[in-house]
N, C-alpha and C positions, 0 to 999 in steps of 0.2 A: 296297649292303645298308648299309654304314656312313652314307652321304649320306643314305639313308632315315631311319634311328635318328637323325639330327642335326635331321632337318626335324620329327620326331615331339617330341624333346625341346624343340625350339624352339616349337613349338605348345604344349605342357604350360607352359613357362615363360611362353608370352605369356598362355595363360588365366589364371595363376597372378597374374601380374603384374596383369593387368586386373582380378581379383577383389581384390587387394591394395588397388590404386587406387582403385577402387568404395568399399572398406571406410574407407580414409583419407578421402575425400571426404564419406563419411555420418558419419565421427567429427568432422571438420573442423565440417560443417553443424550438427551435435548440440550440437557446444561453444559454437558460437557463440550457438546460441539458450538454451542453458543459463547463457551470460553476461550475454546480454540479461535474461533472466529474473531473473537474480539481482540485476543492476543496478536493474530494475524495482522488485524486493523491497526493497531498501535504501533506494531512494529513497521509496517507500510507507511505510515505518516511520518512515524520518525527517520525512516529512511529519504522519504521526499524532502523533510526538512533538510537532513544531512545533506542531500544532493546540493542545494541552494547554498547550505554553509561551503560545500567545498568550492564552488564555483567562487563565493565572495573571498575566501581564502587563496583563491588560485593552487588549490591543492588537486591537481590533475590526476597523479596516483589513485587518492582515494577516491575521485569523479570515476576514474575508469573501472574502478571496481565494483560500479554499481550496476555495470552494463554487462549483460551476456556476451561471450565470445562471438556467438552467429547474430548478434543484432543487425537489424536494417531497419532504418526509419528515414523518415524525410523531415527535417526541423525546418519550421517556418524560415529560419534564415539561410537554408542552402537551396543552391539550385537545382540540385539532383538527390535522388536518395544517399543516404552514407550508412557505412558499416560502423564497426566499434573504433575502426582504424582512424576515422576521421568526426568522431564524436566530439571532442575537444575544439575543433576548427572554430566555432563560433566564440569561444572563449578565446584563445590566443590572437583571432584577427582583431580583437579591442584590446588586449593586455599588452599586444606588441606595438599598440598606438601610446602607451600609457594611461590606458583608461582605467578607471577602479569600477568595481561591480558592487553595488548595494541593493539588497532588497529591503523594501519598506513594508511589504504585506503579504503573507501568506494566507489564502483564504480557502479552506478546504471545501469542496460541492458534496461529492459522493466518492465511495470506495466500496468496491464488489469484490470480495475474494469467493470463488468458485474452486474448491479444492485445492490445487497446486497452480492456479492463475488467478491474477486479481487486475482490477484496472482501479487506477487513483485518478480523481478529476478534480482538479482546482485553478483557483486564478492566483496568479503571482505579478505585484507589481515590484519595478526594480528600475535600477538607471544606470547607465556607465558615465561615470564623471569623469570630467578632467582633472589636473590638479588643484584649479580653483574651486572645484565643488561643482562646476556647471554638466548638466547634463539634464536629458527628457525624461520624465517617468512614464514608462511603458506597464500596459497590463497586457498579459496575456492570458489565454486560457490552457491549460496543460490536461492532457491526456498521456499517462504513462501506462503500460501494459508490463506487469511483473510476473515471474514465474518462479516460482520456489525452485531452487537448485539444492545441490547436495550439501552446501554448507549455509544458505541463507536466500532471501530474494533476491533477483537480479532482474533489470529492465531488460524485455525482450523487443 
């Protein structure tokens, strides 16, 4: 009788241990996924801030590196959709007049990473100023679609 109870207790402990190990494995896997997403989110917010820093510094080569080679979009300042080959037009059209770009506020709203695709949504406040510092501050809502490439994330 005592031997039979010991076997039953052993089986119960074994089932509990099995359930516990499954829970631990699940939590470990979930945590790794959470860490990757958090890491991706941090990287993408860094890239969004770099985007505006490149515009401020008129660093067009660095700015262009943020874009996928097959990008197609319709910036609010363009009359028609543009590809990567014209994505800097909105910058050069202002800098050619001697205007200087300056951001004053970057306000994140949401960022969603789903596998190798992400969407970043935020507000940006900036102005194009003349040499005397005159210019109107503008606030835009921005949505960028990002895709993970071989080396890094790029805007698609």
